[in-house]
PDB file of all heavy atoms in Angstrom:
ATOM      1  N   MET A   1      98.902-172.909  34.360  1.00  0.00           N
ATOM      2  CA  MET A   1     100.072-173.752  34.165  1.00  0.00           C
ATOM      3  C   MET A   1      99.854-175.121  34.805  1.00  0.00           C
ATOM      4  O   MET A   1     100.256-176.125  34.241  1.00  0.00           O
ATOM      5  CB  MET A   1     101.295-173.058  34.756  1.00  0.00           C
ATOM      6  CG  MET A   1     102.576-173.801  34.540  1.00  0.00           C
ATOM      7  SD  MET A   1     102.972-173.812  32.785  1.00  0.00           S
ATOM      8  CE  MET A   1     104.480-174.661  32.807  1.00  0.00           C
ATOM      9  N   GLY A   2      99.211-175.159  35.955  1.00  0.00           N
ATOM     10  CA  GLY A   2      98.959-176.417  36.647  1.00  0.00           C
ATOM     11  C   GLY A   2      98.027-177.307  35.841  1.00  0.00           C
ATOM     12  O   GLY A   2      98.193-178.538  35.800  1.00  0.00           O
ATOM     13  N   THR A   3      97.079-176.700  35.178  1.00  0.00           N
ATOM     14  CA  THR A   3      96.144-177.445  34.349  1.00  0.00           C
ATOM     15  C   THR A   3      96.860-178.122  33.193  1.00  0.00           C
ATOM     16  O   THR A   3      96.582-179.266  32.854  1.00  0.00           O
ATOM     17  CB  THR A   3      95.030-176.526  33.800  1.00  0.00           C
ATOM     18  OG1 THR A   3      94.395-175.895  34.909  1.00  0.00           O
ATOM     19  CG2 THR A   3      94.036-177.296  32.987  1.00  0.00           C
ATOM     20  N   ALA A   4      97.805-177.426  32.598  1.00  0.00           N
ATOM     21  CA  ALA A   4      98.571-177.984  31.483  1.00  0.00           C
ATOM     22  C   ALA A   4      99.396-179.183  31.941  1.00  0.00           C
ATOM     23  O   ALA A   4      99.485-180.193  31.248  1.00  0.00           O
ATOM     24  CB  ALA A   4      99.449-176.921  30.870  1.00  0.00           C
ATOM     25  N   ILE A   5      99.988-179.093  33.106  1.00  0.00           N
ATOM     26  CA  ILE A   5     100.812-180.178  33.623  1.00  0.00           C
ATOM     27  C   ILE A   5      99.931-181.402  33.900  1.00  0.00           C
ATOM     28  O   ILE A   5     100.286-182.527  33.540  1.00  0.00           O
ATOM     29  CB  ILE A   5     101.551-179.740  34.916  1.00  0.00           C
ATOM     30  CG1 ILE A   5     102.602-178.678  34.544  1.00  0.00           C
ATOM     31  CG2 ILE A   5     102.208-180.929  35.599  1.00  0.00           C
ATOM     32  CD1 ILE A   5     103.238-178.020  35.741  1.00  0.00           C
ATOM     33  N   VAL A   6      98.777-181.200  34.520  1.00  0.00           N
ATOM     34  CA  VAL A   6      97.850-182.305  34.783  1.00  0.00           C
ATOM     35  C   VAL A   6      97.390-182.924  33.467  1.00  0.00           C
ATOM     36  O   VAL A   6      97.303-184.152  33.355  1.00  0.00           O
ATOM     37  CB  VAL A   6      96.668-181.818  35.631  1.00  0.00           C
ATOM     38  CG1 VAL A   6      95.597-182.881  35.715  1.00  0.00           C
ATOM     39  CG2 VAL A   6      97.129-181.410  37.025  1.00  0.00           C
ATOM     40  N   LEU A   7      97.114-182.115  32.470  1.00  0.00           N
ATOM     41  CA  LEU A   7      96.682-182.617  31.163  1.00  0.00           C
ATOM     42  C   LEU A   7      97.764-183.474  30.514  1.00  0.00           C
ATOM     43  O   LEU A   7      97.466-184.552  29.981  1.00  0.00           O
ATOM     44  CB  LEU A   7      96.318-181.442  30.250  1.00  0.00           C
ATOM     45  CG  LEU A   7      95.791-181.808  28.870  1.00  0.00           C
ATOM     46  CD1 LEU A   7      94.485-182.606  28.988  1.00  0.00           C
ATOM     47  CD2 LEU A   7      95.558-180.563  28.049  1.00  0.00           C
ATOM     48  N   VAL A   8      98.997-183.064  30.582  1.00  0.00           N
ATOM     49  CA  VAL A   8     100.108-183.835  30.002  1.00  0.00           C
ATOM     50  C   VAL A   8     100.271-185.152  30.734  1.00  0.00           C
ATOM     51  O   VAL A   8     100.434-186.209  30.102  1.00  0.00           O
ATOM     52  CB  VAL A   8     101.415-183.012  30.036  1.00  0.00           C
ATOM     53  CG1 VAL A   8     102.615-183.871  29.720  1.00  0.00           C
ATOM     54  CG2 VAL A   8     101.334-181.835  29.087  1.00  0.00           C
ATOM     55  N   ILE A   9     100.189-185.130  32.058  1.00  0.00           N
ATOM     56  CA  ILE A   9     100.313-186.367  32.835  1.00  0.00           C
ATOM     57  C   ILE A   9      99.157-187.312  32.521  1.00  0.00           C
ATOM     58  O   ILE A   9      99.373-188.509  32.302  1.00  0.00           O
ATOM     59  CB  ILE A   9     100.391-186.045  34.347  1.00  0.00           C
ATOM     60  CG1 ILE A   9     101.695-185.340  34.671  1.00  0.00           C
ATOM     61  CG2 ILE A   9     100.239-187.321  35.169  1.00  0.00           C
ATOM     62  CD1 ILE A   9     101.767-184.796  36.071  1.00  0.00           C
ATOM     63  N   LEU A  10      97.960-186.790  32.461  1.00  0.00           N
ATOM     64  CA  LEU A  10      96.799-187.595  32.145  1.00  0.00           C
ATOM     65  C   LEU A  10      96.878-188.206  30.743  1.00  0.00           C
ATOM     66  O   LEU A  10      96.584-189.385  30.541  1.00  0.00           O
ATOM     67  CB  LEU A  10      95.530-186.757  32.268  1.00  0.00           C
ATOM     68  CG  LEU A  10      94.212-187.490  32.096  1.00  0.00           C
ATOM     69  CD1 LEU A  10      94.053-188.584  33.135  1.00  0.00           C
ATOM     70  CD2 LEU A  10      93.048-186.534  32.200  1.00  0.00           C
ATOM     71  N   ALA A  11      97.312-187.435  29.793  1.00  0.00           N
ATOM     72  CA  ALA A  11      97.490-187.930  28.419  1.00  0.00           C
ATOM     73  C   ALA A  11      98.527-189.038  28.376  1.00  0.00           C
ATOM     74  O   ALA A  11      98.365-190.043  27.673  1.00  0.00           O
ATOM     75  CB  ALA A  11      97.880-186.789  27.484  1.00  0.00           C
ATOM     76  N   GLY A  12      99.595-188.902  29.150  1.00  0.00           N
ATOM     77  CA  GLY A  12     100.623-189.934  29.209  1.00  0.00           C
ATOM     78  C   GLY A  12     100.094-191.229  29.807  1.00  0.00           C
ATOM     79  O   GLY A  12     100.363-192.324  29.288  1.00  0.00           O
ATOM     80  N   VAL A  13      99.310-191.138  30.870  1.00  0.00           N
ATOM     81  CA  VAL A  13      98.739-192.315  31.496  1.00  0.00           C
ATOM     82  C   VAL A  13      97.769-193.012  30.539  1.00  0.00           C
ATOM     83  O   VAL A  13      97.802-194.236  30.390  1.00  0.00           O
ATOM     84  CB  VAL A  13      98.043-191.936  32.825  1.00  0.00           C
ATOM     85  CG1 VAL A  13      97.227-193.091  33.374  1.00  0.00           C
ATOM     86  CG2 VAL A  13      99.060-191.476  33.844  1.00  0.00           C
ATOM     87  N   VAL A  14      96.916-192.237  29.892  1.00  0.00           N
ATOM     88  CA  VAL A  14      95.981-192.822  28.927  1.00  0.00           C
ATOM     89  C   VAL A  14      96.726-193.487  27.793  1.00  0.00           C
ATOM     90  O   VAL A  14      96.367-194.589  27.337  1.00  0.00           O
ATOM     91  CB  VAL A  14      94.993-191.747  28.405  1.00  0.00           C
ATOM     92  CG1 VAL A  14      94.173-192.276  27.255  1.00  0.00           C
ATOM     93  CG2 VAL A  14      94.080-191.270  29.513  1.00  0.00           C
ATOM     94  N   GLY A  15      97.780-192.869  27.318  1.00  0.00           N
ATOM     95  CA  GLY A  15      98.605-193.447  26.262  1.00  0.00           C
ATOM     96  C   GLY A  15      99.217-194.785  26.672  1.00  0.00           C
ATOM     97  O   GLY A  15      99.229-195.742  25.902  1.00  0.00           O
ATOM     98  N   LEU A  16      99.693-194.869  27.918  1.00  0.00           N
ATOM     99  CA  LEU A  16     100.276-196.123  28.412  1.00  0.00           C
ATOM    100  C   LEU A  16      99.206-197.197  28.530  1.00  0.00           C
ATOM    101  O   LEU A  16      99.472-198.373  28.245  1.00  0.00           O
ATOM    102  CB  LEU A  16     100.955-195.883  29.759  1.00  0.00           C
ATOM    103  CG  LEU A  16     102.229-195.074  29.722  1.00  0.00           C
ATOM    104  CD1 LEU A  16     102.724-194.788  31.140  1.00  0.00           C
ATOM    105  CD2 LEU A  16     103.317-195.805  28.943  1.00  0.00           C
ATOM    106  N   ILE A  17      98.024-196.840  28.946  1.00  0.00           N
ATOM    107  CA  ILE A  17      96.931-197.810  29.067  1.00  0.00           C
ATOM    108  C   ILE A  17      96.569-198.354  27.692  1.00  0.00           C
ATOM    109  O   ILE A  17      96.410-199.564  27.519  1.00  0.00           O
ATOM    110  CB  ILE A  17      95.715-197.171  29.763  1.00  0.00           C
ATOM    111  CG1 ILE A  17      96.029-196.896  31.234  1.00  0.00           C
ATOM    112  CG2 ILE A  17      94.482-198.059  29.614  1.00  0.00           C
ATOM    113  CD1 ILE A  17      94.993-196.063  31.955  1.00  0.00           C
ATOM    114  N   ILE A  18      96.444-197.468  26.718  1.00  0.00           N
ATOM    115  CA  ILE A  18      96.097-197.895  25.363  1.00  0.00           C
ATOM    116  C   ILE A  18      97.200-198.785  24.799  1.00  0.00           C
ATOM    117  O   ILE A  18      96.931-199.821  24.182  1.00  0.00           O
ATOM    118  CB  ILE A  18      95.826-196.684  24.452  1.00  0.00           C
ATOM    119  CG1 ILE A  18      94.543-196.001  24.903  1.00  0.00           C
ATOM    120  CG2 ILE A  18      95.739-197.102  22.983  1.00  0.00           C
ATOM    121  CD1 ILE A  18      94.277-194.677  24.208  1.00  0.00           C
ATOM    122  N   ARG A  19      98.427-198.412  25.024  1.00  0.00           N
ATOM    123  CA  ARG A  19      99.569-199.212  24.556  1.00  0.00           C
ATOM    124  C   ARG A  19      99.532-200.612  25.166  1.00  0.00           C
ATOM    125  O   ARG A  19      99.765-201.607  24.485  1.00  0.00           O
ATOM    126  CB  ARG A  19     100.869-198.494  24.920  1.00  0.00           C
ATOM    127  CG  ARG A  19     102.103-199.203  24.517  1.00  0.00           C
ATOM    128  CD  ARG A  19     103.321-198.393  24.871  1.00  0.00           C
ATOM    129  NE  ARG A  19     104.503-199.221  24.849  1.00  0.00           N
ATOM    130  CZ  ARG A  19     105.630-198.915  25.450  1.00  0.00           C
ATOM    131  NH1 ARG A  19     105.724-197.775  26.093  1.00  0.00           N
ATOM    132  NH2 ARG A  19     106.643-199.712  25.391  1.00  0.00           N
ATOM    133  N   SER A  20      99.229-200.695  26.452  1.00  0.00           N
ATOM    134  CA  SER A  20      99.157-201.977  27.131  1.00  0.00           C
ATOM    135  C   SER A  20      98.016-202.829  26.566  1.00  0.00           C
ATOM    136  O   SER A  20      98.156-204.039  26.370  1.00  0.00           O
ATOM    137  CB  SER A  20      98.940-201.745  28.623  1.00  0.00           C
ATOM    138  OG  SER A  20      98.707-202.953  29.290  1.00  0.00           O
ATOM    139  N   MET A  21      96.866-202.198  26.277  1.00  0.00           N
ATOM    140  CA  MET A  21      95.741-202.926  25.720  1.00  0.00           C
ATOM    141  C   MET A  21      96.060-203.465  24.341  1.00  0.00           C
ATOM    142  O   MET A  21      95.717-204.607  24.011  1.00  0.00           O
ATOM    143  CB  MET A  21      94.497-202.027  25.671  1.00  0.00           C
ATOM    144  CG  MET A  21      93.938-201.710  27.034  1.00  0.00           C
ATOM    145  SD  MET A  21      92.622-200.486  26.994  1.00  0.00           S
ATOM    146  CE  MET A  21      91.351-201.378  26.145  1.00  0.00           C
ATOM    147  N   VAL A  22      96.718-202.672  23.505  1.00  0.00           N
ATOM    148  CA  VAL A  22      97.104-203.112  22.160  1.00  0.00           C
ATOM    149  C   VAL A  22      98.094-204.271  22.260  1.00  0.00           C
ATOM    150  O   VAL A  22      97.966-205.268  21.553  1.00  0.00           O
ATOM    151  CB  VAL A  22      97.693-201.946  21.354  1.00  0.00           C
ATOM    152  CG1 VAL A  22      98.340-202.426  20.071  1.00  0.00           C
ATOM    153  CG2 VAL A  22      96.612-200.919  21.066  1.00  0.00           C
ATOM    154  N   LYS A  23      99.048-204.141  23.157  1.00  0.00           N
ATOM    155  CA  LYS A  23     100.053-205.215  23.338  1.00  0.00           C
ATOM    156  C   LYS A  23      99.380-206.508  23.811  1.00  0.00           C
ATOM    157  O   LYS A  23      99.705-207.582  23.301  1.00  0.00           O
ATOM    158  CB  LYS A  23     101.082-204.746  24.374  1.00  0.00           C
ATOM    159  CG  LYS A  23     102.209-205.699  24.573  1.00  0.00           C
ATOM    160  CD  LYS A  23     103.217-205.141  25.560  1.00  0.00           C
ATOM    161  CE  LYS A  23     104.295-206.125  25.885  1.00  0.00           C
ATOM    162  NZ  LYS A  23     105.212-205.628  26.896  1.00  0.00           N
ATOM    163  N   ASP A  24      98.435-206.426  24.741  1.00  0.00           N
ATOM    164  CA  ASP A  24      97.721-207.600  25.217  1.00  0.00           C
ATOM    165  C   ASP A  24      96.903-208.223  24.096  1.00  0.00           C
ATOM    166  O   ASP A  24      96.839-209.434  23.967  1.00  0.00           O
ATOM    167  CB  ASP A  24      96.811-207.241  26.383  1.00  0.00           C
ATOM    168  CG  ASP A  24      97.556-207.024  27.672  1.00  0.00           C
ATOM    169  OD1 ASP A  24      98.751-207.361  27.739  1.00  0.00           O
ATOM    170  OD2 ASP A  24      96.950-206.479  28.627  1.00  0.00           O
ATOM    171  N   LYS A  25      96.272-207.395  23.290  1.00  0.00           N
ATOM    172  CA  LYS A  25      95.439-207.893  22.179  1.00  0.00           C
ATOM    173  C   LYS A  25      96.303-208.644  21.164  1.00  0.00           C
ATOM    174  O   LYS A  25      95.932-209.710  20.683  1.00  0.00           O
ATOM    175  CB  LYS A  25      94.725-206.724  21.513  1.00  0.00           C
ATOM    176  CG  LYS A  25      93.768-207.131  20.438  1.00  0.00           C
ATOM    177  CD  LYS A  25      92.533-207.754  21.016  1.00  0.00           C
ATOM    178  CE  LYS A  25      91.499-207.960  19.923  1.00  0.00           C
ATOM    179  NZ  LYS A  25      90.317-208.585  20.434  1.00  0.00           N
ATOM    180  N   LYS A  26      97.492-208.117  20.889  1.00  0.00           N
ATOM    181  CA  LYS A  26      98.376-208.762  19.931  1.00  0.00           C
ATOM    182  C   LYS A  26      98.921-210.087  20.470  1.00  0.00           C
ATOM    183  O   LYS A  26      99.212-210.988  19.695  1.00  0.00           O
ATOM    184  CB  LYS A  26      99.553-207.842  19.576  1.00  0.00           C
ATOM    185  CG  LYS A  26      99.152-206.725  18.646  1.00  0.00           C
ATOM    186  CD  LYS A  26     100.365-205.890  18.268  1.00  0.00           C
ATOM    187  CE  LYS A  26      99.950-204.777  17.333  1.00  0.00           C
ATOM    188  NZ  LYS A  26     101.095-203.930  16.958  1.00  0.00           N
ATOM    189  N   SER A  27      99.041-210.202  21.780  1.00  0.00           N
ATOM    190  CA  SER A  27      99.561-211.438  22.371  1.00  0.00           C
ATOM    191  C   SER A  27      98.455-212.453  22.657  1.00  0.00           C
ATOM    192  O   SER A  27      98.713-213.498  23.218  1.00  0.00           O
ATOM    193  CB  SER A  27     100.346-211.142  23.649  1.00  0.00           C
ATOM    194  OG  SER A  27      99.477-210.710  24.672  1.00  0.00           O
ATOM    195  N   GLY A  28      97.218-212.139  22.252  1.00  0.00           N
ATOM    196  CA  GLY A  28      96.132-213.096  22.365  1.00  0.00           C
ATOM    197  C   GLY A  28      95.262-212.934  23.589  1.00  0.00           C
ATOM    198  O   GLY A  28      94.368-213.714  23.834  1.00  0.00           O
ATOM    199  N   LYS A  29      95.502-211.912  24.357  1.00  0.00           N
ATOM    200  CA  LYS A  29      94.677-211.664  25.532  1.00  0.00           C
ATOM    201  C   LYS A  29      93.581-210.700  25.163  1.00  0.00           C
ATOM    202  O   LYS A  29      93.729-209.868  24.290  1.00  0.00           O
ATOM    203  CB  LYS A  29      95.510-211.080  26.669  1.00  0.00           C
ATOM    204  CG  LYS A  29      96.590-212.009  27.173  1.00  0.00           C
ATOM    205  CD  LYS A  29      97.393-211.352  28.237  1.00  0.00           C
ATOM    206  CE  LYS A  29      98.530-212.237  28.677  1.00  0.00           C
ATOM    207  NZ  LYS A  29      99.400-211.574  29.611  1.00  0.00           N
ATOM    208  N   SER A  30      92.456-210.776  25.859  1.00  0.00           N
ATOM    209  CA  SER A  30      91.323-209.899  25.547  1.00  0.00           C
ATOM    210  C   SER A  30      90.526-209.650  26.797  1.00  0.00           C
ATOM    211  O   SER A  30      90.349-210.532  27.630  1.00  0.00           O
ATOM    212  CB  SER A  30      90.440-210.540  24.480  1.00  0.00           C
ATOM    213  OG  SER A  30      89.302-209.746  24.252  1.00  0.00           O
ATOM    214  N   LEU A  31      89.990-208.437  26.945  1.00  0.00           N
ATOM    215  CA  LEU A  31      89.161-208.097  28.114  1.00  0.00           C
ATOM    216  C   LEU A  31      87.861-208.915  28.114  1.00  0.00           C
ATOM    217  O   LEU A  31      87.367-209.298  29.162  1.00  0.00           O
ATOM    218  CB  LEU A  31      88.827-206.619  28.101  1.00  0.00           C
ATOM    219  CG  LEU A  31      89.982-205.650  28.320  1.00  0.00           C
ATOM    220  CD1 LEU A  31      89.497-204.210  28.188  1.00  0.00           C
ATOM    221  CD2 LEU A  31      90.612-205.854  29.671  1.00  0.00           C
ATOM    222  N   GLN A  32      87.296-209.153  26.945  1.00  0.00           N
ATOM    223  CA  GLN A  32      86.026-209.838  26.865  1.00  0.00           C
ATOM    224  C   GLN A  32      86.133-211.303  27.265  1.00  0.00           C
ATOM    225  O   GLN A  32      85.178-211.895  27.716  1.00  0.00           O
ATOM    226  CB  GLN A  32      85.466-209.786  25.429  1.00  0.00           C
ATOM    227  CG  GLN A  32      85.077-208.410  24.981  1.00  0.00           C
ATOM    228  CD  GLN A  32      86.238-207.625  24.374  1.00  0.00           C
ATOM    229  OE1 GLN A  32      87.322-208.148  24.221  1.00  0.00           O
ATOM    230  NE2 GLN A  32      85.996-206.379  24.061  1.00  0.00           N
ATOM    231  N   CYS A  33      87.292-211.898  27.083  1.00  0.00           N
ATOM    232  CA  CYS A  33      87.460-213.343  27.348  1.00  0.00           C
ATOM    233  C   CYS A  33      88.188-213.617  28.640  1.00  0.00           C
ATOM    234  O   CYS A  33      88.597-214.763  28.867  1.00  0.00           O
ATOM    235  CB  CYS A  33      88.211-213.981  26.185  1.00  0.00           C
ATOM    236  SG  CYS A  33      87.326-213.889  24.636  1.00  0.00           S
ATOM    237  N   GLY A  34      88.481-212.638  29.422  1.00  0.00           N
ATOM    238  CA  GLY A  34      89.204-212.843  30.667  1.00  0.00           C
ATOM    239  C   GLY A  34      90.658-213.197  30.456  1.00  0.00           C
ATOM    240  O   GLY A  34      91.294-213.797  31.310  1.00  0.00           O
ATOM    241  N   GLY A  35      91.210-212.863  29.303  1.00  0.00           N
ATOM    242  CA  GLY A  35      92.616-213.112  29.040  1.00  0.00           C
ATOM    243  C   GLY A  35      92.913-214.508  28.545  1.00  0.00           C
ATOM    244  O   GLY A  35      94.051-214.879  28.429  1.00  0.00           O
ATOM    245  N   ASN A  36      91.892-215.315  28.253  1.00  0.00           N
ATOM    246  CA  ASN A  36      92.114-216.675  27.793  1.00  0.00           C
ATOM    247  C   ASN A  36      91.305-216.919  26.532  1.00  0.00           C
ATOM    248  O   ASN A  36      90.256-217.534  26.553  1.00  0.00           O
ATOM    249  CB  ASN A  36      91.735-217.677  28.889  1.00  0.00           C
ATOM    250  CG  ASN A  36      92.146-219.091  28.527  1.00  0.00           C
ATOM    251  OD1 ASN A  36      92.792-219.321  27.521  1.00  0.00           O
ATOM    252  ND2 ASN A  36      91.764-220.024  29.357  1.00  0.00           N
ATOM    253  N   CYS A  37      91.798-216.454  25.411  1.00  0.00           N
ATOM    254  CA  CYS A  37      91.053-216.536  24.149  1.00  0.00           C
ATOM    255  C   CYS A  37      91.023-217.957  23.577  1.00  0.00           C
ATOM    256  O   CYS A  37      90.269-218.227  22.670  1.00  0.00           O
ATOM    257  CB  CYS A  37      91.645-215.583  23.124  1.00  0.00           C
ATOM    258  SG  CYS A  37      91.232-213.873  23.490  1.00  0.00           S
ATOM    259  N   LYS A  38      91.859-218.848  24.089  1.00  0.00           N
ATOM    260  CA  LYS A  38      91.858-220.220  23.577  1.00  0.00           C
ATOM    261  C   LYS A  38      90.539-220.923  23.912  1.00  0.00           C
ATOM    262  O   LYS A  38      90.095-221.798  23.172  1.00  0.00           O
ATOM    263  CB  LYS A  38      93.015-221.012  24.186  1.00  0.00           C
ATOM    264  CG  LYS A  38      94.363-220.538  23.726  1.00  0.00           C
ATOM    265  CD  LYS A  38      95.473-221.326  24.398  1.00  0.00           C
ATOM    266  CE  LYS A  38      96.832-220.747  23.988  1.00  0.00           C
ATOM    267  NZ  LYS A  38      97.912-221.425  24.698  1.00  0.00           N
ATOM    268  N   ASN A  39      89.901-220.545  24.992  1.00  0.00           N
ATOM    269  CA  ASN A  39      88.702-221.237  25.450  1.00  0.00           C
ATOM    270  C   ASN A  39      87.424-220.379  25.367  1.00  0.00           C
ATOM    271  O   ASN A  39      86.445-220.693  26.024  1.00  0.00           O
ATOM    272  CB  ASN A  39      88.895-221.701  26.903  1.00  0.00           C
ATOM    273  CG  ASN A  39      90.019-222.681  27.037  1.00  0.00           C
ATOM    274  OD1 ASN A  39      90.191-223.554  26.199  1.00  0.00           O
ATOM    275  ND2 ASN A  39      90.797-222.559  28.091  1.00  0.00           N
ATOM    276  N   CYS A  40      87.422-219.359  24.539  1.00  0.00           N
ATOM    277  CA  CYS A  40      86.263-218.464  24.492  1.00  0.00           C
ATOM    278  C   CYS A  40      85.326-218.735  23.320  1.00  0.00           C
ATOM    279  O   CYS A  40      84.374-218.028  23.141  1.00  0.00           O
ATOM    280  CB  CYS A  40      86.682-217.010  24.501  1.00  0.00           C
ATOM    281  SG  CYS A  40      87.321-216.463  22.907  1.00  0.00           S
ATOM    282  N   GLY A  41      85.628-219.740  22.523  1.00  0.00           N
ATOM    283  CA  GLY A  41      84.773-220.062  21.388  1.00  0.00           C
ATOM    284  C   GLY A  41      85.045-219.248  20.136  1.00  0.00           C
ATOM    285  O   GLY A  41      84.287-219.259  19.205  1.00  0.00           O
ATOM    286  N   GLY A  42      86.142-218.512  20.105  1.00  0.00           N
ATOM    287  CA  GLY A  42      86.551-217.810  18.919  1.00  0.00           C
ATOM    288  C   GLY A  42      85.948-216.433  18.712  1.00  0.00           C
ATOM    289  O   GLY A  42      86.153-215.846  17.660  1.00  0.00           O
ATOM    290  N   HIS A  43      85.209-215.887  19.663  1.00  0.00           N
ATOM    291  CA  HIS A  43      84.627-214.562  19.447  1.00  0.00           C
ATOM    292  C   HIS A  43      85.449-213.433  20.062  1.00  0.00           C
ATOM    293  O   HIS A  43      85.001-212.327  20.151  1.00  0.00           O
ATOM    294  CB  HIS A  43      83.186-214.514  19.969  1.00  0.00           C
ATOM    295  CG  HIS A  43      83.057-214.805  21.412  1.00  0.00           C
ATOM    296  ND1 HIS A  43      82.904-216.069  21.883  1.00  0.00           N
ATOM    297  CD2 HIS A  43      83.053-214.002  22.503  1.00  0.00           C
ATOM    298  CE1 HIS A  43      82.803-216.037  23.205  1.00  0.00           C
ATOM    299  NE2 HIS A  43      82.903-214.788  23.593  1.00  0.00           N
ATOM    300  N   CYS A  44      86.671-213.712  20.436  1.00  0.00           N
ATOM    301  CA  CYS A  44      87.550-212.668  21.001  1.00  0.00           C
ATOM    302  C   CYS A  44      88.097-211.759  19.927  1.00  0.00           C
ATOM    303  O   CYS A  44      88.350-210.599  20.166  1.00  0.00           O
ATOM    304  CB  CYS A  44      88.712-213.288  21.746  1.00  0.00           C
ATOM    305  SG  CYS A  44      88.254-214.025  23.302  1.00  0.00           S
ATOM    306  N   HIS A  45      88.377-212.279  18.759  1.00  0.00           N
ATOM    307  CA  HIS A  45      89.120-211.504  17.757  1.00  0.00           C
ATOM    308  C   HIS A  45      88.190-210.973  16.739  1.00  0.00           C
ATOM    309  O   HIS A  45      87.542-211.391  16.001  1.00  0.00           O
ATOM    310  CB  HIS A  45      90.217-212.344  17.156  1.00  0.00           C
ATOM    311  CG  HIS A  45      91.169-212.842  18.196  1.00  0.00           C
ATOM    312  ND1 HIS A  45      92.113-212.042  18.759  1.00  0.00           N
ATOM    313  CD2 HIS A  45      91.282-214.026  18.816  1.00  0.00           C
ATOM    314  CE1 HIS A  45      92.790-212.729  19.654  1.00  0.00           C
ATOM    315  NE2 HIS A  45      92.294-213.943  19.694  1.00  0.00           N
TER     316      HIS A  45
END
């Protein structure tokens, strides 16, 4: 039972991280460009 609870919590955390990454990508931020895609030469997207 403890393993199932840990799995659900871990899945929730991973889901929130992915959601945050998608939201940042849509708003023009990117991990590869340090969050400033205006000055990266256009290879962020």
